[in-house]
C-alpha positions as CSV (number, residue, x, y, z in Angstrom):
1,L,132.7,93.5,105.6
2,D,129.0,93.1,105.6
3,R,127.0,92.2,102.4
4,E,126.2,95.8,101.4
5,S,129.8,96.9,102.0
6,V,131.1,94.1,99.7
7,R,128.6,95.0,97.0
8,A,129.7,98.7,97.2
9,V,133.3,97.7,96.7
10,V,132.3,95.6,93.7
11,R,130.3,98.4,92.1
12,D,133.1,100.9,92.7
13,R,136.1,98.9,91.6
14,Y,135.1,95.9,89.4
15,V,135.3,96.5,85.6
16,P,133.3,94.0,83.7
17,A,135.1,92.4,80.8
18,D,131.9,91.8,78.7
19,V,130.3,95.2,78.7
20,A,128.1,94.2,75.7
21,L,126.1,91.9,78.0
22,A,124.2,95.0,79.2
23,E,122.8,95.6,75.7
24,L,120.7,92.3,75.5
25,R,120.3,92.3,71.8
26,R,117.4,90.8,69.9
27,E,119.6,88.0,68.7
28,D,120.3,87.0,72.3
29,L,116.7,85.7,72.6
30,A,116.2,82.0,71.8
31,A,113.0,82.9,69.8
32,P,113.4,86.6,69.0
33,D,110.2,86.9,66.9
34,D,108.0,85.3,69.7
35,P,109.8,84.6,73.0
36,G,106.6,83.2,74.5
37,R,106.6,80.4,71.9
38,A,109.6,78.8,73.6
39,L,107.8,78.4,76.9
40,E,105.4,75.6,77.5
41,E,103.2,74.9,80.5
42,V,104.8,71.9,82.2
43,H,102.5,72.0,85.2
44,G,99.8,74.3,86.6
45,R,101.0,77.8,86.0
46,L,104.6,76.7,85.5
47,F,106.2,77.5,82.1
48,A,109.5,76.2,80.9
49,G,111.7,76.3,77.8
50,P,114.7,78.1,76.2
51,L,114.4,81.9,76.6
52,L,118.0,83.2,76.0
53,T,120.6,81.7,73.8
54,D,123.3,79.3,75.0
55,A,125.9,81.8,73.9
56,W,124.4,84.6,76.1
57,C,124.1,82.2,79.1
58,A,127.8,81.2,78.6
59,R,128.9,84.9,78.4
60,L,127.0,85.7,81.7
61,L,128.5,82.7,83.4
62,A,132.0,83.7,82.3
63,E,131.5,87.2,83.6
64,V,130.3,85.8,87.0
65,D,133.3,83.5,87.2
66,R,135.6,86.4,86.3
67,L,134.1,88.5,89.1
68,G,134.6,85.6,91.5
69,A,138.3,85.3,90.7
70,W,138.7,89.1,91.0
71,A,137.0,89.1,94.4
72,R,139.2,86.3,95.7
73,A,142.3,88.1,94.5
74,E,141.1,91.3,96.3
75,G,140.5,89.3,99.5
76,L,136.7,89.9,99.5
77,P,134.3,87.4,101.0
78,A,131.6,85.7,99.0
79,V,128.6,88.0,98.3
80,A,125.2,86.8,99.4
81,P,122.7,88.0,96.8
82,N,119.7,87.6,99.2
83,S,118.8,86.2,102.6
84,M,118.6,82.6,101.5
85,N,121.5,82.2,99.0
86,R,125.0,82.7,100.4
87,Y,126.8,82.6,97.0
88,G,126.2,84.7,93.9
89,V,126.0,88.2,92.6
90,V,123.4,90.9,92.0
91,L,123.4,91.9,88.3
92,D,123.3,95.6,89.1
93,D,126.7,95.2,90.6
94,L,128.0,93.9,87.3
95,G,126.7,96.9,85.5
96,L,123.9,94.9,83.9
97,A,120.9,96.9,85.0
98,P,120.1,98.0,81.4
99,A,119.9,94.3,80.3
100,V,117.6,93.5,83.3
101,R,115.3,96.4,82.5
102,R,115.2,95.4,78.8
103,L,114.5,91.8,79.6
104,T,111.7,92.8,81.9
105,R,110.1,95.3,79.6
106,D,110.5,93.4,76.3
107,V,110.2,89.8,77.3
108,L,109.0,89.1,80.8
109,R,106.2,91.7,81.0
110,P,104.6,90.6,77.7
111,L,104.9,86.9,78.7
112,A,103.4,87.5,82.2
113,A,100.6,89.6,80.8
114,T,99.1,86.5,79.2
115,R,100.3,83.9,81.7
116,F,99.8,85.8,85.0
117,P,97.3,88.6,84.3
118,D,95.9,88.2,87.8
119,L,99.3,88.8,89.3
120,G,99.9,92.1,87.5
121,G,101.7,90.6,84.6
122,A,101.2,93.6,82.3
123,D,102.4,95.9,85.1
124,L,105.6,94.2,86.1
125,D,108.3,96.6,87.2
126,D,111.1,97.0,89.7
127,P,113.1,93.9,88.7
128,H,115.7,92.4,91.1
129,A,118.1,90.1,89.2
130,F,120.8,88.0,90.7
131,V,122.9,84.9,90.0
132,V,123.0,82.0,92.6
133,E,125.5,79.2,92.8
134,Y,125.3,75.6,94.1
135,G,128.2,73.2,94.5
136,D,130.9,71.9,96.8
137,D,132.1,75.3,97.7
138,A,128.7,77.0,97.6
139,D,125.1,76.3,98.6
140,S,123.9,72.7,98.3
141,H,120.1,73.1,98.4
142,L,117.3,75.6,99.1
143,D,114.6,75.2,101.7
144,F,110.8,75.8,101.4
145,H,110.1,79.5,100.6
146,V,108.3,81.9,98.3
147,D,109.9,84.8,96.4
148,D,109.6,88.5,97.0
149,S,108.0,88.9,93.6
150,E,104.8,88.6,91.7
151,V,106.5,86.7,88.8
152,T,109.9,85.0,88.9
153,L,112.2,83.9,86.0
154,N,114.7,81.1,86.9
155,L,117.2,80.4,84.1
156,C,119.9,77.7,84.4
157,L,123.2,79.0,83.1
158,G,125.1,75.7,83.7
159,E,127.3,73.9,84.2
160,R,127.6,70.1,84.7
161,F,125.7,68.7,87.7
162,E,123.4,66.0,89.1
163,G,120.5,66.6,91.4
164,G,119.4,70.0,92.5
165,D,115.9,69.8,90.9
166,L,113.4,72.4,91.9
167,W,110.3,71.3,93.7
168,F,106.9,73.1,93.8
169,R,104.1,72.7,96.4
170,G,101.3,75.0,95.2
171,L,100.4,78.6,94.7
172,R,99.3,80.2,98.0
173,C,98.7,83.6,99.5
174,D,100.3,84.7,102.8
175,R,97.3,83.6,104.8
176,H,97.6,80.0,103.5
177,L,101.4,79.8,103.1
178,Q,101.7,76.9,105.5
179,T,98.6,74.9,104.4
180,G,99.1,71.3,103.2
181,C,100.2,70.2,99.7
182,R,97.6,68.5,97.6
183,D,98.5,65.8,95.1
184,T,97.9,68.3,92.3
185,D,100.2,70.9,93.8
186,A,103.3,68.7,93.8
187,Y,105.7,69.0,90.9
188,D,109.5,68.5,90.5
189,H,111.3,70.3,87.8
190,P,114.7,69.2,86.5
191,H,117.2,72.0,85.6
192,A,119.0,72.0,82.3
193,P,121.5,74.5,81.1
194,G,119.9,77.2,78.9
195,R,116.3,76.4,80.0
196,A,114.2,78.9,81.8
197,L,111.3,78.5,84.2
198,L,108.6,81.2,84.7
199,H,106.5,81.0,87.8
200,A,104.5,83.0,90.3
201,G,106.5,84.3,93.2
202,K,104.0,82.9,95.7
203,H,104.3,79.5,94.2
204,R,105.9,77.6,97.2
205,H,109.1,75.9,96.2
206,G,112.7,74.9,97.0
207,A,115.6,72.9,95.6
208,Y,116.7,69.4,96.3
209,P,120.4,68.9,97.3
210,L,122.9,68.9,94.5
211,R,124.5,65.5,94.4
212,S,127.6,66.5,92.3
213,G,128.9,69.2,90.0
214,R,128.1,72.9,89.9
215,R,124.8,74.6,89.1
216,V,124.5,78.4,88.4
217,N,121.2,80.1,87.9
218,L,120.0,83.6,86.9
219,I,117.0,84.6,88.9
220,V,114.8,87.7,88.1
221,W,112.2,88.8,90.6
222,C,109.6,91.0,89.0
223,R,107.1,93.0,91.1
224,S,103.8,94.7,90.3
225,P,103.1,98.0,92.0
226,S,99.3,97.7,91.3
227,V,99.1,94.2,92.9
228,R,101.1,95.3,95.9
229,A,99.0,98.4,96.5
230,A,95.8,96.3,96.4
231,V,96.9,93.6,98.8
232,R,94.5,92.9,101.7
233,R,95.7,90.7,104.5
234,D,92.2,89.8,105.6
235,T,91.1,88.2,102.3
236,C,92.3,85.3,100.1
237,P,92.9,86.4,96.5
238,A,91.4,84.4,93.6
239,W,94.8,83.1,92.4
240,C,95.4,81.3,95.7
241,A,94.7,77.5,95.4
242,E,92.8,77.6,98.7
243,S,90.4,80.2,97.3
244,R,89.8,78.1,94.2
245,A,89.2,74.9,96.3
246,R,86.2,76.4,98.0
């Protein structure tokens, strides 16, 4: 079965155990009165901190593990959530589309409106959310890339692991994707269960090899229709570090 066929089987036949995950209640937020208060700028245009409670993260991880056990019992191959990660699951397939829409509308869009206004933060829509897994029987690292998003949320769900830090090498437009990395561009970010990282999709990044254990992360790609409609391939946008360096 190819990737889309496996996803279709999951959507048709898998029954989630924790259907309440789709609700994403206010009390599931680490700072329900002001989610943005929990995120601090740890490097240029990179914001980190607790966003969702440890309990909610544990529930999602348990549901992902339950799906994995069910898929193995059904004889289904591992699902690749995107072209770079071989192991994981798309949240829509778990029936969690309502939670993703609520997270985008009520949390990520207001955050991005103040932190990424030049990347359509107030206009974020069309979220694509998926879980990725790293470990002995999964992916071990992630190569240099940018995301198919204007703004990305990366939330570590757990579990115990060593290594696998994210590395960043500067915010660039498509024209300057392969330009060199300045000293001010380079930043390594350690993962910790329950902590989130919010960054621009075009912020070049990857993940170092996992040395031991198992790491599972929730990724949400948020897109901006207005930014995408205005893209010009012959110009360098103001948010690109190459444009600012001139």
